[in-house]
C-alpha positions in Angstrom: -44.8 -8.1 -12.5 -44.1 -11.6 -13.9 -40.4 -11.5 -12.9 -37.8 -9.5 -11.0 -34.1 -9.4 -11.5 -31.8 -9.1 -8.5 -28.3 -7.7 -9.1 -25.5 -8.9 -6.9 -22.3 -6.8 -6.7 -19.5 -6.0 -4.3 -20.0 -2.4 -3.3 -17.0 -1.9 -0.9 -14.1 -3.6 0.8 -11.4 -6.0 -0.4 -11.1 -5.7 -4.2 -9.8 -9.3 -4.4 -13.4 -10.5 -3.6 -15.4 -10.8 -6.8 -18.8 -12.3 -7.9 -17.7 -15.2 -10.1 -21.3 -16.4 -10.9 -24.8 -15.4 -10.0 -24.4 -11.6 -10.5 -27.9 -11.5 -11.9 -30.7 -13.6 -10.4 -34.1 -13.9 -12.0 -37.2 -14.7 -9.9 -40.6 -15.5 -11.4 -44.0 -16.3 -10.1 -43.1 -20.0 -10.2 -39.6 -19.9 -8.7 -39.8 -17.0 -6.3 -39.2 -19.3 -3.3 -36.3 -21.4 -4.8 -32.8 -20.9 -3.7 -30.4 -19.3 -6.1 -26.6 -19.7 -6.0 -24.1 -16.8 -5.9 -20.4 -17.8 -6.1 -17.8 -15.5 -4.7 -14.1 -15.8 -5.5 -11.2 -14.3 -3.6 -8.2 -13.9 -5.8 -4.8 -14.8 -4.3 -3.0 -11.9 -2.8 0.3 -11.1 -1.1 -0.9 -11.4 2.5 -2.4 -13.9 4.9 -5.1 -11.5 6.2 -8.8 -12.4 5.7 -10.2 -9.7 3.5 -13.7 -8.4 4.0 -16.3 -6.8 1.6 -19.9 -5.8 1.4 -22.0 -7.5 -1.3 -25.3 -5.8 -2.2 -28.4 -7.5 -3.5 -30.8 -5.0 -5.2 -33.8 -5.1 -7.5 -36.3 -2.6 -8.9 -39.0 -1.8 -6.4 -37.6 -3.7 -3.4 -35.2 -2.7 -0.6 -31.5 -3.5 -1.1 -29.8 -5.9 1.2 -26.1 -5.7 2.2 -24.2 -8.8 3.2 -20.9 -8.8 4.9 -18.5 -11.4 3.5 -15.1 -12.6 4.6 -12.5 -14.4 2.6 -10.4 -17.2 4.2 -7.0 -16.1 3.1 -5.1 -19.4 3.1 -1.5 -18.8 2.6 1.1 -16.6 1.0 1.5 -19.3 -1.7 1.7 -23.0 -2.4 3.6 -25.4 -0.1 7.3 -25.6 -0.7 8.2 -29.2 -1.7 11.3 -30.7 0.0 11.8 -34.3 -1.1 12.3 -36.3 -3.1 14.0 -33.7 -5.2 12.5 -33.0 -8.6 13.9 -35.5 -11.2 15.0 -38.1 -8.6 15.7 -41.6 -9.9 15.3 -44.6 -7.6 16.5 -48.2 -8.1 15.1 -49.9 -5.1 12.3 -52.4 -4.4 9.8 -52.2 -2.8 9.2 -48.8 -4.2 8.5 -47.1 -0.8 8.4 -43.4 -1.4 8.1 -40.6 1.2 7.1 -37.1 0.0 7.9 -34.1 2.2 7.0 -30.4 2.2 7.2 -27.4 4.5 4.3 -26.6 6.8 2.3 -23.5 6.1 0.6 -21.4 8.8 -3.2 -21.5 9.2 -3.8 -24.8 7.3 -5.8 -27.8 8.6 -4.4 -30.3 6.0 -2.9 -30.9 2.6 -4.1 -32.5 -0.6 -1.4 -34.8 -2.1 -1.7 -35.8 -5.7 0.5 -38.5 -7.2 0.4 -39.5 -10.9 2.1 -42.2 -13.0 3.0 -42.3 -16.6 1.8 -45.1 -18.9 2.9 -44.6 -22.5 2.5 -40.9 -23.3 -0.4 -40.4 -20.8 -0.5 -39.4 -17.1 -3.0 -41.0 -14.7 -4.0 -40.1 -11.1 -2.7 -42.8 -8.8 -3.3 -41.2 -5.4 -5.3 -38.2 -4.4 -5.4 -38.0 -0.6 -5.8 -35.5 2.2 -3.3 -35.6 5.1 -2.8 -33.5 8.2 1.0 -33.7 8.4 3.8 -32.6 6.1 4.7 -36.0 4.6 3.0 -38.8 2.8 4.5 -42.4 2.4 3.3 -44.9 -0.2 4.5 -47.8 -2.3 4.7 -46.7 -5.9 2.8 -48.6 -8.6 5.7 -49.6 -10.9 9.0 -49.1 -12.6 8.0 -45.9 -14.4 7.8 -42.2 -14.1 5.7 -40.4 -11.5 5.0 -36.9 -10.4 3.5 -35.2 -7.3 2.2 -32.0 -6.0 0.7 -30.6 -2.8 -2.1 -28.1 -2.1 -2.8 -26.5 1.3 -6.3 -26.7 2.8 -7.6 -24.1 5.2 -9.7 -24.9 8.3 -12.8 -23.9 6.3 -11.9 -26.4 3.6 -10.7 -23.9 1.0 -7.8 -25.1 -1.1 -5.0 -22.7 -1.9 -2.8 -22.7 -5.0 -1.1 -26.1 -5.7 2.7 -26.5 -5.8 4.4 -27.2 -9.0 4.6 -30.8 -10.1 7.8 -32.6 -9.2 8.9 -35.7 -11.0 10.6 -38.9 -10.0 11.3 -42.3 -11.7 11.7 -45.9 -10.6 14.0 -48.1 -12.7 13.0 -51.5 -11.1 
């Protein structure tokens, strides 16, 4: 035949694990030896257990192949922000700001995003990864800012981000 279609589907296990892209792979005489990408997604759930599933690759006229997959279940939710409180207003210079949040079990780091407002638009000012539960910086100017934190698992998987919290410097 000139081509064969391979179907990829979860056949058993954790129903939070789904095939988000690559559920049908087409191989031809010219690309039969090229890698194809299949992307799995594990939906957030209410536990911190790593779910498992079996994904089957099958095609007409060839033996099926089952693959065991395991999700890295990061956390029970986004990090809880502690300070500065949402809506804080500061009137000191230099504009040294320390952000703090609660630690989550099973994480290797945190992504911290800080944005500033100019006119009606928001711009990314800092996007860093830290291993602790705080981040200190000198803010860019006398204007509004906002921040949020995302936990990162040991495997590099990001969990859900926290809500954005705002602050403002007056000088």
